[in-house]
N, C-alpha and C positions, 0 to 999 in steps of 0.2 A: 622557638624556631618550628615551622609547620612540619608535620609528619607527612609521609607518603599519602597516607590516606586522607588527610585534610587537604591536599592538592587534589586528589582524585575526587573529593566531593565536591570541590570548587567546581570541576568540568562537569560533574554528573548533574548539579543543580539545574543546568539548563537543557538536560535531557531524561528528564523523569528517572533520575537515579541511574542511568546508564552511561558507560563509558567505553570507548574503543581502545584497542591497542595502539592504534595509530595516535590518537588525541593523547595517549599517555606518553608516546615516544616523544611527541612534540613537546611535552611538559619535562622531559627528561626522565621519565620513568621507563626502566628497562622492563622487557618482557619477563625477564626471572623475577622481577619484583611482583608483577602480577600473577605469576604463578606462585609464589610464596603466600602471598595475601589469599590467594584463592584455597591453597593447602589449609590455611589457619581459620577459613570459614569468613573472612573480612569481606571478600568478594565472591560473587557467584558468576561462573562462566555460561552464559545463556546461549551462546553460539560461538563459531570460531573468530576470534577477534572482538567480541561483544561481552562486556562484563557489567553484572547489576550490583550495586550496594544494597544488600539484603534488608536493611532497616530503612530504606529510604521509600518513603509512600508513593504508591503507584498510581495513576489515573486511568480513566477507562480506555485510553488509546495507549498505555504503556507497551503492549505487545507489537502495536503496529509502528510504534518508535524502534524497537527491537528490529524489525523486518527491514525499516530503512537503514537503520545503521550497519545491520548485517551486510546488505547489497553494496553499501558505500565502502565498508570496511577494506583494508590493504588496497587502496588505490582503484576500488570497484567504481562502476559507473556512475556520474553524479546526477545525470538527467534520468530521473527515475520517478516513480509516483504509484501511491497506492491507488488502486483503480478497481474496476468492476463492481462485485457486490460490498467490498470493503470500503470503496469510496462512498456508496450509499449509507453505510454505517458512520463514517465521519460526518456526512452533511445531515445525518438524523432524516433520512427520507426513505419511504417504503418501508417494509417490515422484512428486509434483508436480514439474514443471521448466519452468515458465511462460518463453515467449520475452519476453513483456513484464511490466512492473511494473503490478499491478492495484490501483487504488484507487477508493474509494467517496468522492462528494462529495456535499452536498445537492442534492436536484432542483433549487432554484432558484440554486445557486450560479453566480456569473459568473466563468470563468476568462478573463481578460483576455489573457493570454500565449499564444503558440502552444504546443500539445501536443507534447513530444517524441516523435517516433514509437516510442520503446521504452516509452511509458505508456499503459496502457488505463484509460480514465475510465468507471466506473460511476456511476449516480446514483440515490440513495436517501436518505430521511431517517433517519439511524441514531438510535438513542436512546444515551444515556449507557450504559445497561446492555448496548448491542450492542458497545460498545468497551472495550479494555484496554489498557495498556501492556506491552510486552515489549522489552527490550532499549533503552529509551529511544524506541520507535515506536510509534504509535497503529495498532492493529490488531482487526480484528473478531474477537470471542470465538470459540471452536472451533464453538460451537453455530451462531451466526449465520452463520459461514463455511460449514459443513456443509449448512446450508439454502440460503444462495445459490448453492452450487455445483449442486446438484441443481434448484432452481427456475429457475434463470436459464440452467443449461447442459445439463441434463438428464443429467449425467455421473453416474449412480447407482453404478457401479462405483468412481470416484474417491472419491465421498462415504464410500461403505462401508469402503473402505481408510482414509481419513482418520480416520473413526468408531472403527475398530478400534484404530488407533494412539494416538488420543487417550486412550482408554480404558485403553491399557497403560501410557500414560506419567503418567495419573493426572490429566489435565488436565479431565475431566468425571466426574460421579458415574455410579454405575450406574443409577439412577432416571432421569437425563437421556439416558443411552446408549441405554437401552430404548426411550424416547419417540422418540428420533431415528430408531431401527431401524425403529419401527413406521410411522414419516411415510415413511421411504425405502420401506418394502414398499407403502404406499399409493400412493405416487406411481408405483411400478414398474407396480403393477396397473392403474393408471387409464391409463398411457401404452400399456400392452399392448392396453387395451380400445379406446383410440382408435385404434390402428393396425389393430386386427381390423376395426373398423366402417369405416374408411377403405377398406380390401381389399373388403369387401362392397359398398359404395356404388359401386365402379367398375362401369362397365357392360360 
């Protein structure tokens, strides 16, 4: 007869050693059992409603999986995606090395759980065409990611580097790359004009 840990391990095998309280409940495992296993060191509570099996090997995207499970736990929003600099890391484009995991959730999403300090939340209503799956994770498309970075952070240099690497890796077509490059040029020129006008307006 399988133990509760065997059942949890079967669930965690598809999630890089992670399991949510919701997944456990579906399998008939009560929250009190999770609490008891955590006290015994069999599980590690990494965020509210999200647990890790300590001896399960983690991959390079383990923390990103934690962020996605955290956001979706306890009937959280399903239409979410890793985004901004974090998406660049998933694609392995540019030299981005964010200190937090960036994730975009719907504008009206209610996240009832306390946000982990290492998670940065952005709010936007993503379309289905803005999201794709990479290594089992929902992530904003390269095009959407580059637009988010330049329009929300103004980091044109990072966006250009990501665009160059994305084209080299074959993530986007030459036509899309050209359109994005023109968009970056327009943004840069508009930003420069705003700065110049601000200087002129100073007494």
